[in-house]
C-alpha positions as CSV (number, residue, x, y, z in Angstrom):
1,M,5.2,14.7,-10.6
2,D,3.2,13.7,-13.0
3,T,0.0,12.9,-11.2
4,L,-2.5,11.8,-13.9
5,I,-4.5,9.3,-13.7
6,N,-7.1,8.3,-16.5
7,V,-7.9,4.5,-18.2
8,S,-11.2,4.8,-19.8
9,S,-10.7,1.4,-22.1
10,E,-9.0,-1.5,-21.7
11,I,-7.0,-0.8,-25.2
12,G,-5.8,3.0,-25.2
13,P,-2.2,3.7,-25.2
14,L,-0.6,1.9,-21.5
15,K,0.8,4.6,-20.3
16,K,1.5,4.0,-16.5
17,V,1.1,1.1,-14.9
18,I,2.0,-0.6,-10.9
19,V,3.7,-4.1,-11.4
20,H,5.6,-6.4,-8.6
21,R,8.3,-8.4,-9.4
22,P,8.3,-11.9,-7.2
23,N,9.7,-11.4,-4.0
24,T,11.5,-14.1,-1.9
25,G,8.1,-15.0,0.3
26,I,7.2,-16.7,-2.5
27,S,10.4,-19.3,-2.2
28,R,8.7,-20.1,1.4
29,I,5.8,-21.0,-0.2
30,T,5.5,-25.7,1.3
31,P,3.2,-28.1,-1.0
32,K,1.0,-28.0,2.4
33,R,0.8,-24.5,2.2
34,S,0.0,-23.5,-0.7
35,E,-3.6,-23.5,-1.4
36,E,-4.5,-21.8,2.3
37,L,-1.7,-19.1,0.5
38,L,-3.5,-19.3,-2.8
39,F,-1.0,-20.0,-4.7
40,D,-1.3,-23.7,-7.3
41,D,1.9,-24.6,-7.0
42,I,5.3,-24.3,-5.2
43,V,7.5,-22.2,-8.2
44,Y,11.4,-22.0,-8.5
45,L,11.9,-18.1,-8.0
46,P,14.8,-17.1,-9.8
47,L,13.5,-18.2,-13.2
48,M,10.7,-16.6,-12.4
49,Q,12.6,-13.3,-11.5
50,E,13.6,-14.6,-14.7
51,E,11.0,-14.7,-16.2
52,H,9.4,-11.3,-14.7
53,D,12.2,-9.5,-16.0
54,V,11.6,-10.3,-19.7
55,F,7.8,-8.8,-19.2
56,T,8.9,-5.7,-17.5
57,R,11.1,-5.0,-19.8
58,V,8.4,-5.5,-22.8
59,L,6.5,-2.9,-20.6
60,K,9.3,-0.3,-20.2
61,L,9.9,-0.4,-24.2
62,F,6.9,0.5,-24.6
63,L,5.4,2.7,-22.1
64,G,9.5,4.5,-20.8
65,E,11.2,3.1,-17.3
66,E,10.1,6.0,-15.6
67,N,6.5,5.2,-16.2
68,V,6.7,1.3,-15.0
69,F,5.8,1.0,-11.1
70,E,7.3,-1.3,-8.9
71,T,5.3,-1.7,-5.6
72,T,8.4,-1.6,-3.9
73,T,9.2,1.3,-5.1
74,L,5.8,3.0,-4.6
75,L,5.6,1.8,-0.8
76,S,8.7,3.3,0.2
77,Q,8.4,5.8,-1.1
78,A,4.9,6.2,0.2
79,L,6.7,5.4,3.9
80,N,9.4,8.6,3.6
81,H,6.5,10.9,2.3
82,K,4.2,10.6,4.9
83,E,6.0,10.1,8.4
84,E,3.3,9.6,10.6
85,A,1.8,7.7,8.2
86,K,4.6,5.1,8.8
87,E,4.3,4.5,12.5
88,E,0.9,4.5,12.0
89,M,0.7,1.6,9.6
90,I,3.5,-0.3,12.0
91,D,1.5,0.1,14.4
92,L,-2.0,-1.8,13.1
93,I,0.4,-4.1,11.1
94,I,1.6,-5.5,14.7
95,D,-2.2,-5.8,15.5
96,Y,-3.2,-7.5,12.7
97,E,-0.4,-9.8,12.9
98,E,-0.2,-10.4,16.8
99,L,3.4,-9.6,16.7
100,P,5.5,-9.1,20.1
101,S,5.4,-5.0,20.7
102,S,9.7,-5.6,20.1
103,V,9.1,-5.8,16.8
104,K,7.8,-1.6,17.0
105,D,11.2,-0.8,17.6
106,T,13.4,-2.9,14.8
107,L,10.5,-2.0,12.0
108,K,11.0,2.1,12.8
109,A,14.5,1.6,12.5
110,L,14.6,0.0,9.6
111,P,15.3,2.5,6.5
112,A,12.2,3.1,4.0
113,Q,13.3,0.9,1.3
114,N,14.3,-2.3,3.6
115,L,10.7,-1.6,5.8
116,A,8.9,-2.1,2.4
117,E,10.4,-5.2,1.3
118,V,10.2,-6.6,4.9
119,L,6.2,-6.0,4.7
120,I,6.5,-7.2,1.7
121,S,7.7,-10.9,1.9
122,G,7.2,-11.0,5.9
123,Y,11.3,-11.5,6.3
124,Y,13.7,-9.8,8.2
125,P,17.1,-11.2,6.7
126,E,19.0,-9.6,9.5
127,E,18.1,-11.6,12.3
128,D,16.4,-14.5,9.9
129,Y,13.5,-14.1,11.6
130,I,9.8,-14.5,9.5
131,L,7.5,-12.3,10.5
132,F,4.4,-12.8,8.8
133,D,3.3,-15.0,6.0
134,P,4.0,-14.3,2.8
135,I,1.7,-12.7,-0.1
136,P,2.5,-14.6,-3.3
137,N,-0.3,-13.1,-5.5
138,F,0.9,-9.5,-4.8
139,I,2.6,-10.3,-8.4
140,F,-0.8,-9.9,-9.5
141,T,-1.8,-5.9,-9.1
142,R,-4.7,-5.9,-11.1
143,D,-6.7,-7.1,-8.0
144,I,-5.4,-3.9,-6.0
145,A,-6.8,-1.5,-7.4
146,V,-9.2,-0.7,-10.0
147,T,-8.9,2.1,-12.8
148,V,-12.2,3.6,-14.0
149,N,-12.4,6.8,-15.8
150,E,-10.9,9.8,-13.2
151,H,-11.8,7.7,-10.1
152,L,-9.1,4.7,-8.7
153,I,-11.0,1.9,-6.4
154,I,-9.0,0.3,-3.7
155,T,-10.7,-2.9,-4.0
156,K,-11.1,-4.9,-1.4
157,A,-9.9,-8.9,-1.5
158,A,-11.8,-12.3,-0.8
159,K,-9.7,-14.1,0.9
160,E,-7.4,-13.5,3.9
161,A,-4.1,-14.5,2.1
162,R,-4.2,-11.2,0.6
163,F,-5.6,-9.0,3.1
164,R,-1.7,-7.7,3.5
165,E,-2.0,-6.9,0.0
166,N,-5.1,-4.4,0.3
167,F,-3.5,-3.1,3.5
168,L,-0.2,-1.8,1.4
169,T,-2.2,-0.8,-0.8
170,R,-4.2,1.4,0.7
171,F,-1.3,2.9,2.2
172,I,0.4,3.7,-0.6
173,M,-2.8,5.4,-2.3
174,H,-2.8,7.0,0.9
175,A,0.9,8.3,1.4
176,H,2.3,8.7,-2.1
177,P,2.3,11.2,-3.8
178,M,1.2,10.4,-6.6
179,F,-2.1,10.1,-5.3
180,D,-2.2,13.1,-3.8
181,Q,-4.5,14.9,-6.1
182,L,-7.1,11.7,-6.2
183,Q,-7.4,12.4,-2.6
184,E,-8.5,16.6,-3.4
185,E,-11.1,15.9,-4.9
186,K,-12.9,12.8,-3.8
187,K,-11.9,10.4,-6.7
188,L,-9.9,7.5,-4.2
189,I,-12.8,5.1,-3.3
190,N,-11.8,2.9,-0.7
191,L,-14.2,-0.9,-1.1
192,N,-12.7,-0.8,2.2
193,H,-14.6,1.5,3.9
194,V,-17.3,0.0,6.1
195,D,-19.5,3.0,6.5
196,L,-20.4,3.4,2.5
197,F,-19.6,-0.7,1.9
198,P,-20.7,-2.4,5.0
199,P,-21.9,-5.9,4.5
200,S,-25.5,-6.6,3.7
201,R,-28.4,-7.0,6.1
202,K,-28.2,-10.6,5.2
203,G,-24.8,-11.0,6.2
204,E,-23.5,-11.1,2.4
205,V,-20.0,-9.2,2.2
206,V,-18.4,-7.0,0.1
207,S,-15.2,-8.4,-1.8
208,L,-14.2,-7.0,-5.3
209,E,-10.6,-8.2,-7.0
210,G,-9.6,-6.4,-10.2
211,G,-9.3,-9.1,-12.4
212,D,-13.1,-9.0,-12.3
213,A,-13.6,-5.7,-13.3
214,M,-13.0,-4.2,-17.5
215,I,-13.5,-0.7,-18.8
216,L,-14.6,-1.2,-22.3
217,N,-15.1,2.7,-23.0
218,E,-15.9,5.7,-21.2
219,D,-19.6,4.5,-20.7
220,Y,-19.1,0.8,-19.6
221,L,-18.0,-1.2,-16.8
222,L,-17.5,-4.9,-16.4
223,I,-17.5,-6.7,-13.8
224,G,-17.6,-10.5,-13.3
225,C,-19.2,-12.1,-10.3
226,S,-17.2,-15.3,-9.4
227,E,-15.6,-16.6,-7.0
228,R,-13.7,-13.5,-5.7
229,T,-16.7,-11.2,-6.8
230,S,-19.9,-10.8,-4.6
231,A,-23.0,-9.2,-5.8
232,H,-23.5,-7.4,-3.4
233,A,-20.4,-6.0,-3.5
234,I,-20.9,-4.8,-7.5
235,K,-24.4,-2.6,-6.4
236,S,-22.7,-1.3,-3.4
237,L,-19.7,0.4,-6.0
238,T,-22.6,0.7,-8.4
239,K,-24.2,2.9,-6.2
240,V,-21.3,5.2,-5.3
241,L,-19.8,5.2,-9.1
242,F,-23.7,6.6,-10.2
243,E,-23.7,9.3,-7.1
244,K,-19.7,10.2,-8.6
245,D,-21.7,10.4,-12.0
246,A,-18.1,8.2,-12.7
247,I,-19.6,5.5,-15.0
248,S,-23.0,5.4,-17.0
249,N,-23.1,1.5,-16.7
250,V,-22.1,-0.7,-14.7
251,V,-22.1,-4.7,-16.6
252,Q,-22.6,-7.8,-14.7
253,V,-21.1,-10.7,-15.9
254,N,-22.5,-14.1,-13.7
255,I,-19.6,-16.5,-14.2
256,P,-19.4,-20.1,-12.6
257,N,-18.0,-19.8,-9.1
258,D,-15.3,-22.0,-9.8
259,R,-11.3,-22.6,-9.2
260,S,-10.6,-22.0,-13.1
261,Y,-12.5,-19.2,-13.8
262,M,-11.5,-17.2,-10.7
263,H,-11.6,-14.0,-12.6
264,L,-13.6,-12.5,-14.9
265,D,-10.2,-11.9,-17.4
266,T,-9.6,-15.6,-16.6
267,I,-11.8,-16.1,-19.4
268,F,-12.2,-12.6,-21.3
269,T,-9.5,-9.2,-22.3
270,Q,-9.8,-7.4,-25.2
271,I,-6.4,-6.4,-27.7
272,N,-8.5,-4.5,-30.4
273,H,-11.1,-2.7,-31.1
274,D,-13.7,-5.3,-32.0
275,H,-11.3,-8.2,-31.1
276,F,-11.7,-10.2,-27.1
277,V,-9.4,-13.4,-26.6
278,A,-12.1,-15.7,-24.9
279,F,-12.8,-19.3,-23.3
280,K,-15.8,-20.2,-25.9
281,P,-17.9,-22.4,-24.3
282,I,-18.4,-19.5,-21.0
283,I,-18.6,-16.3,-23.3
284,G,-19.7,-18.2,-26.6
285,D,-22.2,-20.6,-25.6
286,G,-23.5,-18.5,-22.1
287,L,-22.9,-22.3,-20.2
288,G,-23.6,-20.7,-16.5
289,S,-23.5,-17.6,-17.2
290,N,-25.4,-14.3,-17.5
291,V,-25.4,-10.4,-18.1
292,E,-27.0,-7.5,-15.8
293,V,-26.7,-4.6,-16.9
294,M,-27.6,-1.5,-14.8
295,R,-27.9,1.2,-16.1
296,Q,-26.8,5.6,-14.4
297,N,-30.6,6.6,-15.2
298,G,-32.3,3.1,-13.5
299,S,-32.6,0.9,-16.1
300,T,-32.0,-2.5,-16.6
301,A,-31.2,-4.6,-18.8
302,I,-30.6,-9.0,-19.3
303,Y,-28.1,-11.0,-21.7
304,S,-28.0,-14.3,-22.1
305,S,-24.2,-13.7,-22.0
306,L,-21.4,-11.9,-22.8
307,S,-21.2,-12.2,-26.4
308,E,-24.6,-11.3,-26.6
309,F,-24.7,-7.8,-24.5
310,L,-21.2,-7.3,-26.9
311,K,-22.5,-7.4,-30.3
312,N,-25.6,-5.1,-28.9
313,E,-24.5,-2.1,-27.0
314,I,-21.1,-1.7,-28.0
315,S,-20.2,-3.1,-31.3
316,G,-22.2,-5.3,-34.3
317,N,-18.2,-5.4,-35.4
318,I,-17.2,-7.9,-32.4
319,E,-15.1,-10.6,-33.1
320,F,-13.2,-13.6,-30.9
321,I,-10.4,-15.4,-31.0
322,W,-11.0,-18.3,-28.9
323,S,-8.3,-19.7,-26.8
324,G,-7.3,-22.8,-27.9
325,N,-8.7,-21.9,-31.4
326,G,-12.1,-22.6,-30.0
327,E,-12.0,-26.8,-29.8
328,T,-11.8,-29.3,-26.9
329,P,-9.8,-30.4,-25.1
330,Y,-6.8,-27.7,-26.3
331,Q,-9.4,-24.9,-24.8
332,E,-9.7,-26.0,-22.0
333,R,-6.3,-26.8,-21.4
334,E,-4.9,-22.9,-22.9
335,Q,-7.7,-21.0,-21.2
336,W,-6.6,-22.7,-18.1
337,T,-2.5,-22.0,-19.0
338,D,-4.1,-18.0,-19.7
339,G,-4.5,-18.1,-22.7
340,C,-7.2,-15.8,-22.5
341,N,-5.1,-13.5,-20.2
342,L,-3.3,-10.3,-22.4
343,V,-3.1,-6.7,-21.4
344,A,-3.3,-4.7,-24.3
345,L,-0.4,-2.2,-25.1
346,K,-2.2,-0.8,-27.1
347,P,-5.0,-0.9,-29.3
348,G,-3.8,-4.2,-31.6
349,V,-0.7,-5.1,-29.9
350,A,-0.9,-7.3,-26.8
351,V,1.4,-9.4,-24.1
352,T,0.3,-13.4,-23.5
353,Y,2.2,-16.6,-22.2
354,D,4.6,-18.5,-24.7
355,R,2.5,-21.3,-23.9
356,N,-0.2,-21.9,-25.3
357,P,0.4,-22.9,-29.3
358,R,-3.6,-23.2,-30.5
359,T,-4.3,-19.8,-28.9
360,E,-1.6,-18.4,-31.3
361,K,-2.4,-19.8,-34.4
362,A,-6.1,-18.4,-34.0
363,F,-4.4,-15.4,-33.3
364,E,-2.8,-15.6,-37.1
365,E,-5.8,-16.9,-38.9
366,A,-7.1,-13.7,-37.2
367,G,-4.2,-11.3,-39.2
368,Y,-1.6,-11.3,-36.3
369,Q,1.7,-11.9,-35.7
370,V,2.6,-13.7,-33.0
371,I,7.1,-12.9,-31.8
372,H,8.6,-14.0,-29.1
373,A,9.5,-11.1,-26.2
374,T,13.1,-12.0,-26.2
375,E,13.1,-11.7,-29.7
376,L,11.4,-8.2,-29.8
377,L,13.9,-7.1,-27.5
378,K,17.1,-8.3,-29.4
379,K,15.5,-6.3,-31.9
380,A,14.9,-2.7,-30.3
381,E,18.0,-3.6,-28.4
382,K,20.0,-3.5,-31.8
383,G,17.6,-0.8,-33.0
384,K,16.2,-2.9,-35.8
385,L,12.6,-2.4,-34.3
386,N,10.6,0.7,-33.7
387,V,7.6,-0.1,-31.5
388,E,5.8,3.4,-32.9
389,E,5.7,1.3,-36.0
390,I,4.2,-2.4,-34.2
391,E,0.8,-2.9,-35.4
392,N,-1.2,-6.7,-34.7
393,T,0.8,-8.5,-33.1
394,I,0.9,-10.8,-30.0
395,I,4.0,-10.5,-27.9
396,T,4.8,-13.8,-25.8
397,L,6.4,-14.1,-22.2
398,P,8.5,-16.8,-21.5
399,S,6.0,-18.6,-18.9
400,N,7.6,-22.0,-17.1
401,E,7.8,-20.6,-13.9
402,L,5.2,-17.8,-14.3
403,S,2.1,-19.5,-15.6
404,R,1.9,-22.1,-12.5
405,A,1.4,-18.7,-10.4
406,R,-2.3,-18.9,-12.4
407,G,-2.1,-15.4,-13.8
408,G,-0.9,-14.2,-16.9
409,S,0.2,-10.8,-18.3
410,H,-3.3,-9.1,-17.7
411,C,-3.4,-10.2,-13.7
412,M,1.1,-8.3,-13.7
413,T,-0.6,-5.2,-14.5
414,C,-2.8,-2.6,-12.5
415,P,-3.1,-0.4,-15.6
416,I,-3.5,4.0,-14.1
417,E,-3.3,5.4,-17.2
418,R,-4.0,5.4,-21.0
419,G,-4.3,6.8,-23.6
420,K,-7.5,7.7,-25.2
421,I,-8.9,6.0,-28.8
């Protein structure tokens, strides 16, 4: 198995990515429990799965089917790879979920694929037995881990509803053979390791989710200080990254502690060398935000906005494509429906939802063509399209149900390898 894991930009050709297809647990969310489970709405699962399947077909078209890894498959393979780790994991999850000890034999007897499905969905279909809550946010694999050059960071969620996601991610990273080399080279950083990442003496918690982390190049890692990522976590991780010589600069981007701007990638993503898609009031005007650059040599710098930082330290040619074309009320509407949340497949080619017309207009004005994913896939199937030749293109996804979960294409991908730019 090719185990190269390396990401040094947000736009280098995407080579390997982890995704999670919406699972049956999502169909058990009720209106009363949606807020508790961090889902903004109840969704129609079959259509949501259809939309996500279109997304993964686009990824496979560009990356190859063998390079799009599904979490359920990874978990199943990890369970098969290390039998002793499987038993330990079952013991821990039974204890954490406060299940009766009789459940242990049931889980141990399941084939790895079935066990993986139960651990993710919380549902044992053979006995119509709901063992534990669903983890609907697992579709947002961006949050579970972050690759920084040759190091992989296992993140730590802020909310209890996401703790089992984190538990399963830790198991995959420690038991799946794809990550063995990282462990051997001590390049796996686990934010759940309390000896390395304890709470502060003032009781500040360590919480950092991948939607707040973006690597601009080999030298700069951005981390949003947000509703889900704490300043203490950023400072703690920065210290470890500098000690491991993993990065030269960590940039803390302070954004409002607000559900609308849950992570940095809800208001800002990169799609090309000098093109960023962003929410103008915060990223351009700097309302409620400022930037602190922490350098490996011990020096620091402060900027009043992310745009000021980018133009001073990254490139003087930076251009922003504003959600809603930078106009109220459209920018607020289209930021809410993930108009700023794009994942780049390569420089100038990125994926977004099909429900943000004013942002699409802004893309076209910036020189991009916009094509719907279903049209793209039809052309590819008929041999009328070569993905190697696609440039300056925004691919739009069907999003009636996916968008209601409050996360876009950037949220739904965890890149573990990108090519150099």
